[in-house]
C-alpha positions as a Markdown table, in Angstrom:
| # | Residue | x | y | z |
|---|---|---|---|---|
| 1 | Met | 12.3 | -1.4 | 15.5 |
| 2 | Asp | 10.5 | -2.6 | 12.4 |
| 3 | Ile | 6.8 | -2.2 | 12.3 |
| 4 | Ile | 6.0 | -5.8 | 11.4 |
| 5 | Thr | 8.8 | -7.9 | 12.8 |
| 6 | Gly | 9.6 | -6.1 | 16.0 |
| 7 | Gly | 7.8 | -6.3 | 19.4 |
| 8 | Leu | 4.1 | -6.8 | 19.2 |
| 9 | Gly | 4.3 | -7.1 | 15.4 |
| 10 | Gln | 6.1 | -10.4 | 15.9 |
| 11 | Asn | 3.1 | -11.6 | 17.9 |
| 12 | Leu | 0.9 | -10.8 | 14.9 |
| 13 | Ile | 3.0 | -12.9 | 12.6 |
| 14 | Ser | 3.0 | -15.8 | 15.2 |
| 15 | Ile | -0.8 | -15.6 | 15.7 |
| 16 | Met | -1.4 | -15.6 | 11.9 |
| 17 | His | 0.9 | -18.6 | 11.5 |
| 18 | Asn | -0.9 | -20.5 | 14.3 |
| 19 | Leu | -4.3 | -19.7 | 12.7 |
| 20 | Glu | -3.1 | -20.9 | 9.4 |
| 21 | Thr | -1.4 | -24.1 | 10.5 |
| 22 | Asp | -3.3 | -25.3 | 13.6 |
| 23 | Thr | -7.0 | -26.1 | 13.1 |
| 24 | Thr | -7.6 | -26.2 | 16.9 |
| 25 | Tyr | -6.1 | -22.7 | 17.5 |
| 26 | Lys | -9.0 | -20.2 | 18.0 |
| 27 | Leu | -9.2 | -16.6 | 18.9 |
| 28 | Glu | -11.4 | -16.3 | 22.0 |
| 29 | Pro | -12.0 | -13.4 | 24.4 |
| 30 | Gly | -9.4 | -13.2 | 27.2 |
| 31 | Asn | -6.8 | -15.5 | 25.7 |
| 32 | Pro | -3.2 | -14.1 | 25.4 |
| 33 | Ala | -3.4 | -13.9 | 21.6 |
| 34 | Val | -6.5 | -11.7 | 21.7 |
| 35 | Ile | -5.0 | -9.5 | 24.4 |
| 36 | Ala | -1.9 | -9.1 | 22.3 |
| 37 | Leu | -4.0 | -8.3 | 19.2 |
| 38 | Glu | -6.1 | -5.8 | 21.1 |
| 39 | Ala | -2.9 | -4.0 | 22.2 |
| 40 | Leu | -1.5 | -4.0 | 18.7 |
| 41 | Ala | -4.8 | -2.9 | 17.1 |
| 42 | Ala | -4.5 | 0.4 | 19.1 |
| 43 | Glu | -1.3 | 1.2 | 17.1 |
| 44 | Asp | -1.6 | 3.3 | 13.9 |
| 45 | Asn | 0.6 | 1.3 | 11.6 |
| 46 | Leu | 0.5 | -1.7 | 9.3 |
| 47 | Ala | 0.7 | -4.3 | 12.1 |
| 48 | Gly | -2.1 | -2.5 | 13.9 |
| 49 | Thr | -4.3 | -2.6 | 10.8 |
| 50 | Gly | -3.6 | -6.4 | 10.5 |
| 51 | Ala | -4.5 | -7.0 | 14.1 |
| 52 | Arg | -7.7 | -5.0 | 13.8 |
| 53 | Asn | -8.6 | -7.0 | 10.7 |
| 54 | Leu | -8.1 | -10.3 | 12.5 |
| 55 | Leu | -10.2 | -9.2 | 15.4 |
| 56 | Ile | -13.0 | -8.0 | 13.1 |
| 57 | Ala | -12.9 | -11.2 | 11.1 |
| 58 | Ser | -13.1 | -13.2 | 14.4 |
| 59 | Gly | -16.1 | -11.2 | 15.6 |
| 60 | Leu | -14.1 | -9.8 | 18.5 |
| 61 | Leu | -14.1 | -6.2 | 17.4 |
| 62 | Gln | -16.8 | -4.0 | 16.0 |
| 63 | Tyr | -15.2 | -1.3 | 13.8 |
| 64 | Asp | -17.0 | 1.5 | 12.2 |
| 65 | Glu | -15.0 | 3.4 | 9.6 |
| 66 | Pro | -14.9 | 7.1 | 10.5 |
| 67 | Val | -16.6 | 9.4 | 8.1 |
| 68 | Ile | -15.0 | 12.8 | 7.7 |
| 69 | Leu | -17.4 | 15.5 | 6.6 |
| 70 | Pro | -16.3 | 18.7 | 5.1 |
| 71 | Glu | -16.8 | 21.9 | 7.1 |
| 72 | Pro | -20.0 | 23.7 | 6.1 |
| 73 | Gln | -18.2 | 26.9 | 5.0 |
| 74 | Thr | -15.9 | 24.9 | 2.7 |
| 75 | Lys | -16.8 | 25.0 | -1.0 |
| 76 | Ser | -16.0 | 22.5 | -3.7 |
| 77 | Val | -13.6 | 23.6 | -6.4 |
| 78 | Lys | -13.4 | 22.0 | -9.8 |
| 79 | Val | -9.9 | 20.6 | -10.4 |
| 80 | Glu | -8.7 | 20.5 | -14.0 |
| 81 | His | -6.2 | 17.7 | -14.8 |
| 82 | Pro | -4.0 | 18.7 | -17.8 |
| 83 | Val | -3.8 | 16.1 | -20.6 |
| 84 | Pro | -0.2 | 15.4 | -21.6 |
| 85 | Asp | 1.0 | 16.6 | -25.0 |
| 86 | Asn | 2.1 | 13.1 | -25.9 |
| 87 | Pro | -0.7 | 10.6 | -25.3 |
| 88 | Asp | 1.7 | 7.7 | -25.2 |
| 89 | Thr | 3.5 | 9.1 | -22.2 |
| 90 | Gly | 1.5 | 9.3 | -19.0 |
| 91 | Ser | -1.6 | 7.4 | -20.2 |
| 92 | Ala | 0.1 | 4.0 | -19.8 |
| 93 | Leu | 1.2 | 4.8 | -16.2 |
| 94 | Arg | -0.6 | 6.7 | -13.5 |
| 95 | Ile | 0.6 | 6.9 | -9.8 |
| 96 | Phe | -1.5 | 8.2 | -7.0 |
| 97 | Pro | -1.4 | 9.7 | -4.4 |
| 98 | Asn | 1.7 | 11.6 | -5.4 |
| 99 | Pro | 3.2 | 12.8 | -3.1 |
| 100 | Ala | 2.7 | 9.7 | -1.0 |
| 101 | Asn | 3.5 | 8.5 | 2.6 |
| 102 | Asp | 2.5 | 4.9 | 3.1 |
| 103 | Tyr | 1.3 | 3.4 | -0.2 |
| 104 | Ile | 0.8 | 4.2 | -3.8 |
| 105 | Thr | -1.7 | 2.9 | -6.3 |
| 106 | Ile | -0.2 | 2.2 | -9.7 |
| 107 | Glu | -2.6 | 2.2 | -12.7 |
| 108 | Tyr | -1.1 | 0.9 | -15.9 |
| 109 | Glu | -1.9 | -0.4 | -19.3 |
| 110 | Leu | 0.5 | -2.7 | -21.2 |
| 111 | Gln | 0.2 | -4.3 | -24.7 |
| 112 | Glu | 2.5 | -7.1 | -23.5 |
| 113 | Asn | 3.9 | -8.4 | -20.2 |
| 114 | Gly | 6.2 | -6.0 | -18.6 |
| 115 | Ser | 7.6 | -4.6 | -15.3 |
| 116 | Leu | 7.6 | -1.6 | -13.1 |
| 117 | Val | 11.0 | -0.5 | -11.8 |
| 118 | Thr | 11.5 | 2.1 | -9.0 |
| 119 | Asn | 14.9 | 3.8 | -8.9 |
| 120 | Ser | 16.4 | 6.3 | -6.6 |
| 121 | Ile | 17.4 | 9.6 | -8.2 |
| 122 | Asp | 21.0 | 8.4 | -8.4 |
| 123 | Gly | 19.8 | 5.4 | -10.5 |
| 124 | Lys | 19.9 | 2.6 | -7.9 |
| 125 | Ile | 17.1 | 0.1 | -8.5 |
| 126 | Leu | 15.0 | -0.2 | -5.3 |
| 127 | Phe | 12.4 | -2.7 | -6.4 |
| 128 | Ser | 10.9 | -4.2 | -9.4 |
| 129 | Ile | 7.4 | -5.7 | -10.0 |
| 130 | Gln | 6.4 | -8.0 | -12.8 |
| 131 | Leu | 3.2 | -7.0 | -14.5 |
| 132 | Leu | 0.8 | -8.9 | -16.9 |
| 133 | Lys | -0.4 | -7.3 | -20.1 |
| 134 | Gly | -3.7 | -5.4 | -20.0 |
| 135 | Lys | -5.1 | -2.6 | -17.9 |
| 136 | Asp | -4.8 | -3.0 | -14.1 |
| 137 | Gln | -4.0 | -1.4 | -10.8 |
| 138 | Arg | -1.5 | -2.5 | -8.1 |
| 139 | Ile | -1.2 | -1.1 | -4.5 |
| 140 | Val | 2.4 | -0.8 | -3.5 |
| 141 | Pro | 3.6 | -0.1 | 0.1 |
| 142 | Val | 6.2 | 2.7 | 0.2 |
| 143 | Gln | 6.5 | 3.4 | 3.9 |
| 144 | Asp | 10.0 | 2.0 | 4.0 |
| 145 | Leu | 11.3 | 4.6 | 1.4 |
| 146 | Val | 13.0 | 7.7 | 2.8 |
| 147 | Pro | 11.4 | 11.0 | 2.0 |
| 148 | Gly | 12.6 | 12.2 | -1.4 |
| 149 | Asn | 12.0 | 11.8 | -5.2 |
| 150 | Tyr | 12.1 | 8.5 | -7.1 |
| 151 | Met | 11.7 | 7.5 | -10.7 |
| 152 | Val | 9.1 | 4.9 | -11.5 |
| 153 | Ser | 9.4 | 3.4 | -15.0 |
| 154 | Leu | 7.0 | 1.1 | -16.8 |
| 155 | Phe | 8.6 | -1.3 | -19.2 |
| 156 | Ala | 7.0 | -3.5 | -21.9 |
| 157 | Gly | 9.7 | -6.0 | -22.7 |
| 158 | Ser | 12.9 | -4.0 | -22.8 |
| 159 | Lys | 11.2 | -0.8 | -24.0 |
| 160 | Thr | 10.4 | 2.1 | -21.6 |
| 161 | Val | 6.7 | 2.9 | -21.9 |
| 162 | Ala | 6.5 | 5.7 | -19.4 |
| 163 | Thr | 8.3 | 7.2 | -16.4 |
| 164 | Val | 6.8 | 9.2 | -13.5 |
| 165 | Ile | 8.6 | 11.1 | -10.7 |
| 166 | Leu | 7.2 | 9.9 | -7.3 |
| 167 | Thr | 7.6 | 12.1 | -4.2 |
| 168 | Ile | 7.7 | 10.5 | -0.8 |
| 169 | His | 7.0 | 12.7 | 2.2 |
């Protein structure tokens, strides 16, 4: 069952549609939409996050982000990030976290409009994103990708600017 369109996730889409199109539709304690959102908000997935956000925005849920503190006996370690030998490769495209599970942040810099293309290792294009020139970041969901390695390439026009291997757990 798909996280967003199946079961309770379909309720989330329906509720969001009603909120957008019907000015008399309101989320109030005890109504069926709020009960469905509360059930969905208990799930640890994308639809649950959307339901929690709707409940928070409507003032029906108080959410305090958990703060995870390090254990007292743990010490900090300085991490060195090696600089690539060729500054043109790697500086124009950065992907993190890598390896990833649910989403990645893509940081890029382009001198002209371009695109970001994600390929499977066998060369099949999985998705492409159009990018505007300049320096920017994009958050891309990757939870639908099967675990493995993927090639993410940044293009400016028809020229490949950089390629990074992305690992999905």
